[in-house]
C-alpha positions as CSV (number, residue, x, y, z in Angstrom):
1,X,-16.7,-6.4,-18.6
2,X,-20.1,-4.9,-18.3
3,X,-21.4,-2.3,-15.9
4,X,-21.7,-3.2,-12.2
5,X,-25.0,-4.5,-10.8
6,X,-27.1,-2.5,-8.5
7,X,-27.4,-3.6,-4.8
8,X,-30.8,-5.2,-5.3
9,X,-29.7,-7.2,-8.4
10,X,-26.5,-8.2,-6.6
11,X,-28.5,-9.5,-3.7
12,X,-30.7,-11.5,-6.0
13,X,-27.7,-12.9,-7.8
14,X,-26.1,-13.8,-4.4
15,X,-29.2,-15.7,-3.4
16,X,-29.2,-17.7,-6.7
17,X,-25.6,-18.6,-6.2
18,X,-26.3,-19.9,-2.6
19,X,-29.0,-22.2,-4.1
20,X,-26.5,-23.3,-6.8
21,X,-23.9,-24.0,-4.1
22,X,-26.3,-26.3,-2.3
23,X,-27.0,-28.3,-5.5
24,X,-23.5,-28.2,-6.8
25,X,-21.0,-27.6,-4.0
26,X,-18.1,-25.4,-5.0
27,X,-15.6,-27.8,-3.5
28,X,-16.6,-30.5,-6.1
29,X,-16.0,-28.1,-8.9
30,X,-12.6,-27.0,-7.6
31,X,-11.5,-30.6,-7.1
32,X,-10.8,-30.9,-10.9
33,X,-8.2,-28.1,-10.8
34,X,-5.7,-29.6,-8.4
35,X,-5.3,-26.5,-6.2
36,X,-2.7,-27.2,-3.5
37,X,-1.6,-25.6,-0.2
38,X,0.5,-22.5,-0.9
39,X,-1.1,-21.7,-4.3
40,X,-1.9,-18.2,-5.3
41,X,-5.4,-18.1,-6.9
42,X,-7.2,-15.3,-8.6
43,X,-11.0,-15.4,-8.6
44,X,-11.7,-13.1,-11.6
45,X,-15.2,-11.7,-11.4
46,X,-15.6,-13.1,-7.8
47,X,-19.2,-11.8,-7.3
48,X,-20.3,-12.5,-3.7
49,X,-17.4,-14.8,-3.1
50,X,-19.0,-18.3,-3.5
51,X,-15.6,-19.8,-4.2
52,X,-13.6,-18.0,-1.5
53,X,-14.1,-20.3,1.4
54,X,-13.6,-23.6,-0.5
55,X,-10.4,-22.1,-2.2
56,X,-9.2,-20.9,1.3
57,X,-9.4,-24.5,2.6
58,X,-7.4,-25.8,-0.4
59,X,-4.6,-23.1,-0.4
60,X,-4.3,-23.1,3.4
61,X,-2.7,-20.3,5.4
62,X,0.4,-20.3,3.2
63,X,-1.6,-19.6,0.0
64,X,-3.3,-16.4,-1.2
65,X,-6.6,-15.6,-2.8
66,X,-7.1,-12.5,-4.9
67,X,-10.8,-11.7,-5.5
68,X,-11.4,-9.3,-8.4
69,X,-14.7,-7.7,-9.3
70,X,-15.8,-4.5,-10.9
71,X,-18.7,-4.2,-8.5
72,X,-17.9,-2.4,-5.2
73,X,-20.8,-4.4,-3.6
74,X,-19.1,-7.6,-4.5
75,X,-15.8,-6.4,-3.0
76,X,-17.5,-5.5,0.2
77,X,-19.2,-8.9,0.4
78,X,-15.8,-10.7,0.0
79,X,-14.2,-8.4,2.6
80,X,-17.0,-9.2,5.0
81,X,-16.7,-12.9,4.2
82,X,-12.9,-12.8,4.9
83,X,-13.4,-10.9,8.1
84,X,-16.2,-13.1,9.4
85,X,-14.1,-16.2,8.8
86,X,-10.8,-14.6,10.0
87,X,-9.0,-15.2,6.7
88,X,-6.0,-12.9,6.4
89,X,-4.9,-14.3,3.0
90,X,-7.8,-12.8,1.0
91,X,-7.0,-9.7,-1.0
92,X,-9.6,-7.8,-3.0
93,X,-9.1,-6.0,-6.3
94,X,-11.8,-3.5,-7.5
95,X,-11.2,-3.5,-11.3
96,X,-12.9,-4.1,-14.6
97,X,-9.9,-6.1,-15.9
98,X,-6.5,-4.9,-14.9
99,X,-5.3,-7.0,-11.9
100,X,-2.2,-5.1,-10.8
101,X,-0.6,-8.4,-10.0
102,X,3.0,-9.2,-11.0
103,X,3.9,-11.2,-14.1
104,X,3.9,-15.0,-13.7
105,X,2.7,-14.8,-10.1
106,X,-0.6,-16.8,-10.1
107,X,-1.0,-20.6,-10.0
108,X,-4.7,-20.7,-10.9
109,X,-7.3,-18.2,-12.3
110,X,-10.9,-19.0,-11.8
111,X,-13.0,-17.5,-14.6
112,X,-16.5,-18.6,-13.8
113,X,-19.7,-17.2,-15.3
114,X,-18.0,-14.1,-16.7
115,X,-16.7,-14.9,-20.1
116,X,-20.0,-14.3,-21.9
117,X,-20.1,-10.7,-20.5
118,X,-16.7,-9.6,-21.8
119,X,-16.8,-6.8,-24.4
120,X,-13.1,-7.3,-25.2
121,X,-12.2,-10.8,-24.1
122,X,-8.8,-10.6,-25.8
123,X,-7.7,-7.9,-23.4
124,X,-8.8,-9.8,-20.3
125,X,-7.2,-13.0,-21.6
126,X,-3.9,-11.3,-22.3
127,X,-3.9,-10.0,-18.7
128,X,-4.7,-13.4,-17.3
129,X,-1.9,-14.9,-19.5
130,X,0.5,-12.3,-18.2
131,X,-0.1,-13.1,-14.5
132,X,-0.3,-16.9,-14.7
133,X,2.9,-18.8,-14.0
134,X,4.2,-20.8,-16.9
135,X,2.5,-24.0,-15.6
136,X,-0.5,-22.0,-14.4
137,X,-4.1,-23.0,-15.0
138,X,-7.0,-21.0,-16.4
139,X,-10.2,-22.7,-15.2
140,X,-13.3,-21.6,-17.1
141,X,-17.0,-22.3,-16.7
142,X,-19.8,-20.3,-18.1
143,X,-23.3,-21.8,-18.2
144,X,-24.3,-19.1,-20.7
145,X,-22.1,-20.5,-23.3
146,X,-21.7,-23.9,-25.0
147,X,-18.5,-26.0,-25.0
148,X,-17.5,-25.0,-28.5
149,X,-17.8,-21.2,-27.8
150,X,-15.9,-21.5,-24.6
151,X,-13.0,-23.5,-26.1
152,X,-12.8,-21.4,-29.2
153,X,-12.9,-18.1,-27.4
154,X,-10.1,-19.1,-25.0
155,X,-7.9,-21.2,-27.3
156,X,-8.5,-18.9,-30.3
157,X,-6.3,-16.3,-28.8
158,X,-3.3,-18.6,-29.0
159,X,-2.5,-17.8,-25.4
160,X,-4.1,-21.0,-23.9
161,X,-4.6,-24.6,-24.8
162,X,-7.3,-26.9,-23.5
163,X,-5.9,-29.4,-21.1
164,X,-9.0,-30.9,-19.3
165,X,-12.7,-30.8,-19.5
166,X,-15.2,-32.0,-16.9
167,X,-17.3,-29.8,-14.7
168,X,-15.0,-27.0,-15.8
169,X,-12.6,-26.4,-18.7
170,X,-9.0,-26.1,-17.7
171,X,-6.5,-24.4,-20.0
172,X,-2.8,-24.3,-19.7
173,X,-0.8,-21.1,-20.5
174,X,1.0,-21.3,-23.8
175,X,4.5,-20.0,-23.5
């Protein structure tokens, strides 16, 4: 990933995401994935946590959400969001790639607006492949990239195959 943003730039990004969420609600985006109660979801590059509350509604109290970001300001924002909404099933991970999660433990990975920033995408994708369950879904969206670049970057590793495209690109883990 790239270097963490400063506090001011993070606040500007957070404001832009709030505007985006009004125009294109996160729940509509997540609907395509099929997240169910009890799922374990990793929001990789979670930023200010725009997907946290909609995912929390979908996974319910029996599910877990892991929010990973390399920016300590983002992690603090997600912790505050979880505390303010009394969500005990949100776990934050401060990292630039390594999740620390067990093999085959995650149902869905959200990889939104981050792929274009990766210096070594193969390493990140290997880590995501490792932690996804055999029937897990890698859901990708990146408005900085076109469809061909997204699908070739993800499928080109041989670790994932495209299973659905709509508002997001969903990939299944190749065994």
